[in-house]
N, C-alpha and C positions, 0 to 999 in steps of 0.2 A: 417904628411904631405907632400902628393909630390911634386917638382920643380911648374909643372901644377897648382896644387889647389892654393900653396902658390903664384905666378902670380895671378891667378882668382882674390883670395881675397884683395891682394894687387892693382891691378885693379879697381876693384869693390869699394872697401873702398875710392881710390883716385877721383873716378869717384861721388860718393856719398857726397865727401867730398866737391868737387865745385860745386855742384849741390847748396848745403846748403850756402856755403858761398857767391855764386851768389845771391841767393834769398832776395831782399830788403826789404822784409815785415818781414825779421827776426832782420835785419840790423835796421830795423826802431824802431820794437818792444824793442830791447835792450835799444837803445839810449833813449826811452820815459819811460823806465825802468830807467835806470841810472839816469836818471832827476829826475823821482820821487820821489826814493829812497833818495837823496841829500834834494830834498825838505823837505820832511818829517821829515827826522833825521832833519834836521837844526830846522824847527820847534819844536822839542821834546831838541833838546840842547838848545835852547833859556828858557825853561820851568825850565830845568836843573839847568841851570848858578844861577837860582834862592837860590839856595842853596847848601849842600852839597852832591855831587853826590857819590863819592866813585867808585870802580872801579869797585862794582855790578850795579851800576846808570850808567857807562857810558856802559856797557852791554847793560844793558834794553833799552836806549837810540838808542846802534848803532843796535837794533835788532827790533827797533819798528817799522819799515816798512816790516820787512818781510810777514806781510799778502801781501801788494800790490809787493812786489820782485815775488813773489809765481805767482801772476796773471800773471805777465808778462813772466815767462817762462814756466808757462802752458800753453800759448797763442803761444810762440816758436813750443814747442813742437807739439803741434798741426798742426800749417801754415806747420809744416815737413813734415808730412808724409799724409794730407788731399791736400797740394798747389797743387802738381801731378795730383789730377783727375779733379781739372779743365781745363776744356778746352781738356782733354784726353790725357795730356802729358805720361800717365801710361803706355800707349800702347808704346811707344816713348822707353822709359824704358826697359819693359819686352820684347823687342825686340831687344835693344842693350845687357839688360844683362836677360837672359832666365829663371835665376837661381833665384825662388824666394826668398827661405827661405836664401840665400846666399847675396842676394840684402836687403831683410827689415831686416835683422842684421844686415849687414854692414852702413846702415843708422842710425840704432839706434846708433852704434858703434861711426860713425860720430860726431851724436849729443852729445854724451856724450863728443867728446872731442873738441867741441866751447864751450857746456855747462860748464865745469869744470873751465878754465881759467876764462871766460865771469861771471858766478857768484863769483870766489873768489876775483875779482879786484872790483865789485859792491860793495858784502859784505864788503870789508877791506875799500874801502872810507866809506860807511857807519860807520862803525868802528871807524873810524881814524879823522875824523872830529869831532863826541864830546870828541874822548882822548884829539886832541888838544885844543879845548875851553874849557876842565871842569878840563884838567891835573893839576892847578895850586890848584885848591882846591878838589881835591879828597884825599881821605882816602887810604891809602896805592898802593902801586904802582904795586902787582903781577899782570903779565900780562897772564899767567896762565890760569886761565879763559876764557881772550878776544882769546886764542890762541884755546882750546879747540873748543870756541862756533863759530870761525872762518872756522874752518874744520868740523864742523860739519851744519852749515848752508851752506856752499858750495853742503857738500852732500845731503843735504836733496833739495835742490834746483836741482840738476843734476837729482836727484832720482823723483822727482814731475815731472821734464820736461821727462823723459824717458817713465815716466807712463803715460804723458799724451798724448805722440808719438803714445805709443801702442793702447789706446784707438780711438785715430784720426784714425791708422791704418784699427781698425774694424770697424768704423764708415764713414770713410770716406766722409764724412761732413763737412766742418770748423763749419757752423753755430749751428746747431746740437749736436756736441761736447764740443764748446765751450758753448752754454747752459746747457750740462748736466755737467760738470767738473767746470766751474764757480760757477752756485746753488748749485753744492754739496758742496766744499769749502766754501762759502761764506752764504751760507742758512741751507743747510740741517745738515749740520754737528754742526755748532755753535749750531742747535735747538735741535738737539740729546744728546748734551752735558749733559743738565739738565736732560734728562733721560732714558739714556742707557749709565751710565757713565762706569762699567765694558765690556761693548762691545766695545764702541767706543775710546779705551786704543788703538785694534787691528788694526782698520781703519787706512787709510796710514797716512793721513793728522794730527791725534792725534798721532801716534805713532812716524812720522818723527817728530813733536815738539820737542820730547824730546831729539834728538840729539845736539839743541843746545840751548834750555832754558836753566838757571840756574834750579838747583832742588830745588823741590817743595814737601812741603806733602801733595798737590792737586792728589789727584785718576787720573788724567788727566796725569800727571807727575811724574807717580808711574813708566814705563817704566827707564832705565838705557840708558843712550847712545846709548852702543853696540846693546842691545837689539831693542831700537827704529830703530836703522840701519838695522838691519836684518830683521824687519815686513818689515821694508818699501822697502828695497830690495828685499826680497820675494813678494811682492806684483809689483813691478815692473817685475820681472822674470817673474810670472805669465802668467801678463797680454800679455807682449811681446809674450810670449809661444802661447796663444790663438792667438794675431795677426797674427803671422806664420803660425798658422794652418790655420785659416779664408783667406789668403791671398792664399794660397797653393792650395785651393777649387774652388776659385770663380773663375771667368771670371772677365778679366781689365776691 
């Protein structure tokens, strides 16, 4: 890359980061997700205190809110790419940054830079609470499974956010994208688990769940964390590439 290309990239990334961190709806969603996460984990921890939990039990409790967490991060991804179409702000963006592929790519990069620490902190606190409450009755003290699950859950939430942002960029409307994605994650996918077990393993949510869930003999969890990461990453990259193609060919 030439010096001018590097400067263009850094300036565009800085502009996208500034837009993202000044978007109130993103921070409101993060705060609500954080509060909901602690509430769900606290409720499951209270149940876990009634018996011996062990490290595996602490892990299960700490991840009990992942379904709700993914909803919050899906919303963040959608808001990131769809918010500019409300009121026509996208025209101002494209006037200032006419390089569409660069602009959309750096938007996703900025989103990842915000999502990774946010997801890490929320997941850490979600696991820390049951660990503090249950550690006195826990059987065994190996924290390796907790560490692996923490990394996997952070990666899953980040890739899910990027995937949601890409679909938002394709559809360009907040409400339809929310309906489609939340409908898929919370209605369609659970229904499909009992019908198409071999196929659903390779869908984004099922593959991604293997990144952080404890190993199981269930067919749904047959993928290893590395395989699950690869499949979910491939989904995200394909959808981002499709979003870039659509973005380049459409009018603002």
